[in-house]
N, C-alpha and C positions, 0 to 999 in steps of 0.2 A: 916633283908633284908631292904634295903633302900626303902623308899616310896617317893611319890612326883614326882619331875620333872624327874629324871632318870627312876623311875618305869613306869611313863606314857609313856616315850619315848620307853622303852623296850616293853610295851604293843603294841605300834604301829609298832615296828619292827616285832613282832610276827605275827600281823595282815597283814603285807605287805610283808612277805617273806616266806621261807620254814622253818624257825625256829618254834619250837613248845613250849608249855608251860613248858615242862620239861627243856627247855634251858634258863629259865628266870634268874636263879642265875648266870649262865655263862655270859649271856649278860649284866646283871647288873655290874658284876665285870669288864668286858671288857670296858663298857662305862665309868665307874669311873676311870679306868686306864687312859683313855683319858682326861677326864674333871676334875678330882679330886674328893675327897670325901666330902669336905666341901661344904655345901649347896646343896648336892645331893638330900636330902630328903625334901627340900623346895618345896612348890607347884608351879606349873606352873602358869603364869599370866593368866588372864581371856581371853587375846587376843590370846593365843596359841591354835589355833583350829585344827591344824593337825600336822603331823610329821615334816613338814618343819619348822613351827613355833617353835616347841619343839627343833629342831636341832639348830636354831638361839640362843635360850636361853641357851642351853648347851654350845655353842661356847663362849657366853659371860661369862658363869660360868667358863669355862676353862681359860679365860683370868684373871678373878678375882682370881683364884686359882694359877695363875703363871705357869699353864701348857703350856701356849703359850703367845706370845706377844699380845698387844691390837690393832694392826693394822688390817685392813680388810683383808689383804692378809694372815696374820697369823691365824686369826680366820677362814678363809676359809678352811685352811688345816684341822682344826678340824671338820668343817662342812662336808667336803667331806668324811673324815674318818667315821663319824657317819652314813652318808647315804650309805656308803659302806656295812653296815650291811644288807640293804634290796636289794642290788645289786647282782645278780647271778654272778658267776665266768665267765670270758671270754669264757671258753670252753662251759659252759652251755648256755650262750647267743647265741653263734654261732650254737651250736647243735639245739637249740630250733627254731632259726630263719630259718635255712635251712630245717629243718624238716617240719615246717609250710609252708614254701615257695613252697615245692613240691606240696602241696594241694591247696594253696591259697596265691599267692605272695602279694596281697594287704593286707591280714590279717597279714602276717609276718612283713611287713613294719609298719603297724598300731600298732602291739604289741611292736615292738622295740621302736617306738616313745612314746608309752604310758609309757614304762619302763623308758625312758630317762627323762620324765617329773616327774614321780612318785618319782624317786630317786634324783630329784633336779639337775640333770646334765643340763637339760634345765631349766633355771631360770624363770619359768613362773610368779612368783609373781614380780620379778624384771622387766621382760618384759612388765608387765601390767602397769608400771609407765610411759612407753613411751607415748609421745603425738602423736596422729595420726589424720590426716584429709586429704580427697581427695579434689582436686581443678580442676574444669573443665577448659580446655584449648583448643586451636584449634587442639591439638594433641590427645584429649581425656582426661579422668580423671586421671591426674598424682596423685601420693601419696606422702605425706609428713609425715616424722617422725622426732621428736626431741628426740634424743636418751638419755633417762634418766636411762636405765637399768644397764649399766656398772657403777660400783662405781668409783668415781673420785679418782685420785691419792692422797693418804694420804701423807702430807708433811713428816711425820715420816717415812713412808715406802719408800719414795724417798730417804731420807737421809740414811736409813738402806741399800737400795739397792746399793748405791754408795760404801758402805763398805763391801758388801757381797762378799764372794768368788766367783770368776767367774767359770762357769761350762759349758761344751759343751754337757751336757747330761740333757735332751734330746736336740738334735741339734736345734729343733724348736718346736713350739706349735702344729705342725701338724704331727710330727713323731709318729709312732706306740708306741714308748717308753713312751709316755705320759699315756698310759693305766695303771691306778693304781698308778701313780707317786704321791708321797706325797705332792710335792709342796715346794716352798721356797719363800722368800721375793721378788724375781725377776722372778719367774716362777709360773704359777697358779697351784692350787691343782687339782689333777685329780684322787684321790682315787676311786671315784664313776664313772669313765669314762669307757665306754665300746665301742668296735669297732667290727663291722661285717666285717669279711674278705670275699673277693670274688676275683675271678680270671677274668682277662681280657687278652686274648690272651697269656695265659701261664705266666702272671706276677701277683704278689700279690698286691691287692689294699684294701683300708679300706673304710668303710662307717660309718659315725657318724653324730650326730646332732650338730648344733651350740649352745653353751651354751646361748648366748645372741642373739636369733634369731631376724632377721629383718622382717620376714614374716612367713607364715604358713609352718611348717615342714621344715624349713631352715636347710639344711644338706650340708655335705661336703663329697666328694669322693677323697681320696688322694692316691698317689703312695706309695708303701711299702718302697721305697728307698728315702733317702734325696737327691733329685736331683733338679736342678733349673727348673722352669716353662719354657715351650717352646711351642709356637703355631706352629703346623705343620700338615701334612697330618694325622699323628697318632691322633692328638687332635680331629679332626672331626670324625674319626673312633671310637674313645673311647666314645665321647659324644653321638653319635647315638646308640652305644651299651648300654650305661647307661640308656637312656630313654626307651629302649627295655626291659632291665633287671629289671628296677624299674618303673612299670607302674604307670602312673598319675603324675610322676615327670618331670619337665624340668631339663636340665643340661646345665651349661654355664661356661665359663672360663674367668677370668680376662686376659687382654692383658699381654704380656711378656716383655714390655719395661717400663723404668721409666717414670713418669709423667702420662702416660695413663694406667699404670698397677696397680695391686693390692698391698695390704700391705705386702703380704708374697710372694715374687718372688723367694725365695730360695728353695721352695718345691713345686713340681708338684701336683696341686690339682684343683678340679672343685667344683662349688657350685650348689645346686639344691634345690628342694622343690616342694610343692604343692600350687602354687600361680599363678594367672593370672595377669600379669603386663600390664600396658597401651600399651607398645610396641607390645605385642602379639596381642592385639585387633586392633592395627593400620592397616588400609588397604594398600594393594599394589596400588600405584597410576600410575606406569608406568610398564607395563608388557612386557616381551620379552622372547625369548629363546636363548640358547647358541648353536652355531653350534656343532653338534656331541653329544649334550645332550638334544635331543628333548623330552625325557621322563621326564625332570625336568622342572617344572614351575618356572619361575623366575620373579623378579621385584624389583623396588625401593619402599621402605616403606615410607608412609607419616609420617615422624618422624623428630624431630629437628636434630638428628645425622644421618650420612650417612649409610644407612642400605640396604643391598641386601638380599632379602629373596628367599630361594630355598625350593621347596616342591616336593617330589617324593616318589615312592614306593620302588625304588631300592636303597638300602643303599650304595652299592659300587659306583654306579653312582653319588650319592650325594657327597660322599667322594672325588671322583675324581674331580668333578667340583669345590667343595669348595677349594680343593688344588690348582687348576689351578688359581682361583681368588686370593688366598693368594700369590702365587708365583708372579703373575703379579703385585699385589699391592706393594709387598716388593721392587720391582725394578722400580716402576712407578714414574715419575716426570712430573710436568706440572707447570713450574715457573710462568706462567701467572695467574695461580689459587692459587699460594703460596703453591704448593704441591711439596715436595722434598723427594725423597727416602732416601737420606743420605747427610751428609755434614761432611767434615773432617774425613771421615772414620766411622762416627757414623750413624747407621741405624735409620731411623725415622718411618718406616711403619710396622704395624702389624694389627691384627684383634681381636676383642672381639666377640667370637662365642657363640650363644645360640641355643640349640637343644630341640626339642619337638616331641612328637608322637601324631598325629591326626588321629585316626582310623587306617587304614592300611598305612597311609603316614608318612613319616618323614618330619620334618620342620627344616630348619637351617636359623637363622638370622646371617648375617656376617656384623659386624659394623666396618667400616674402621676407623683406628686410626692413628694419626700423632703426634709425640711428639716434633716437632720443637719448639725452643725458639727464641726470638728476643730481641733487645734492648727495644723495646716498650712493649713486653710481656715476661719478663724473666721467669715467672712461667710456660709459655707454650702458644703458639699461639692458640692452640685448647684446652684450659683450661679456667676455669671461669675467665673472665677478671676482672680487679680491681674494677669496679663499681658495681659488684655483689658479691664481696668477703666478704661483711659485712654479707651476709647470708651463702655463701658456698665458701670456698677457697681451700678445700682439693681436692685430685685427684677424677676424675670421673671414678669409677670402675664399675664392671658388674652390680651391683644392681641399681646404679643410671642411667646407660645406658638404663635400661629397664623401667625407669620411676618412681622409688621409691627413693625419697630424704632421705638421712641419714644426718640429720643436728646436729650440736653440742649442748650439753646441755646448753651452755651459753645463747641460744636463749629463753629459757623458761622465764628467768627474763627480758631479754632485750626487748622481744616483749611486755611484760606487760608495759614497760615504753613507747614503741612506741604507744601503745593504749591510755595511758594517754596524750601523746603529741597530738595525733589526736583529742582527746576530749577537748584539751586546758587546761588540768589540770597540776598542779605541777608534774614535772617528773625528773627523773635522766637518760635521754636517752643518750646512747653511741653516741659520736660525729659522728661515721661512719654510724650511721643510720639516721642522722638528715635530709639530703637532701631527702632521700627516704621517710621518715615519713612526711615531708612537702608536698611532691607530693601526698601522700595518703590523707593528710588532705584537700588539695586543691581540690582533685577530689571527696571527700565525705563530703561535708558540712553537710549532713544529718545524720552523724554518731551519734549514741547514745550508752548509756551504754549496751543496749541489742544487738546492731548490730556491735559494733566496733571489737569484736574478729573475727567474720566472715569476716569483711572487710579486716583486717590485714592478716588473714590466706590466703585469696584470693590473696593478694598482694605478699605473700611469695611464693605461687604457681606460680605466674606469673614470679617472679624472677628465680625460679628453672627452668621454661621453658626457660628462656633466658640463664641460665647456660648450659643447654643441647645444645642450639643453638651455644653457644660459643665453645663447644666441638665438634660440627659437622664440619667435614673437608669441605664438600661442603654445602654452605649456601643455604637456601631455597628462593633464588632469581633467576630470569631467567638466570643470568650469572652462578650462582652456579649449577643450574640444568643441564645447558648445559655442564658445565665442568665435572659433575658426569657422564653424558651420554657419554662424550668423552672417559673417562676411560673405561666404560662398553663396548663401541664399539671396543676397542682395543682387546677384548677377543673373538670377533666374535659373534654378536648377531643379532637377527631379532626381531624388535619391533612389538608388536601386535597391 
């Protein structure tokens, strides 16, 4: 019987699954079939402290043995296969989840999350590499992350993907067909992926976690059919239903138009999790009620983007009012405020909605979005403007809307050079950061080795605050606030 790395991994499988000691020979042979026999009896390195570390070493062994290519994507297929040994079958996962849910919904959710971390579907070790820091602003403490968890594209993998056979299976990374999918050079491995099925209004939906989570218990609720995203009355009904069915979680949707929408517009889905964002903490600064909806508290939120918050106990009333606001916004134009519902037949208006449950009340934040472009702002009038794109130039999606910046990995090295610049040391600063860095240096002559990181991080937070202001349709000026209220008043309101 093989000893060493494979044997140690098999011991971990037995300890973390329903397999028993009598299964050891079987498991050993199945693992060696995946990674090869050469080197299987070599000891694990001293750094291999748990089953995830052992899995990584076995994936590297598989590459050395020629069982798989040496790109990250190819080794990931081996890693997912190996972690599938400790992952129950979908039928077992679902039966266990709903059996537990009947007695304790919170425990059912917690157990599913724990399994998704234990089997390395949620990449906790990779996520821990992300850089995170909060920054106080006039809107509260916004959060900054520099995303280092997702592996960067390997040039060899990019080249191989160009030559890979195209496939429409699965149709996208959110389809239910990803559950157990082996993976390929241009589609991620999902052998250890599991989905909890649930019903919403007679239709099948899936609940899963995000492999590279941006916040605590970052999850996805997706429609069982591959259909495009669409913000509608049904969206509000579903989001409020989700926060009722999954206690403690918020649920929100990316917008359904290019520029202001999410990265996967082809498949109807929502995101959720157990995290309190800065936008949720932001207060309502202008309160009013809508005619005919006196049971719903409403107001404009003190936030850089244009947010109407609704709160009430009657779910149907909340849905009706949110739908009324959406319909009005889709057709609303105010050229004086640079607000256009459409141009040349192209619609510009939609909403990014976020739902929560607060005790016996539902809460809905409706973020007004406009995807117009212009000669001056070809990337989007309500998109990060050119002077802040050195920090963030990508679309502002659901997570950023709520106050959590997801910044590109390039900034890890680039900000280190900015720090050197501020301290007056030799540096290799990117030219597009120079003017910003000069302003930081001028404003902080007191910067030292001990304080410069905090000073630069604070400056990054201020830039992201500006990014959100750029994305706000109605600016936080007297003119912008008046224009925002002008729209609200078209719906029939009484200001408190």
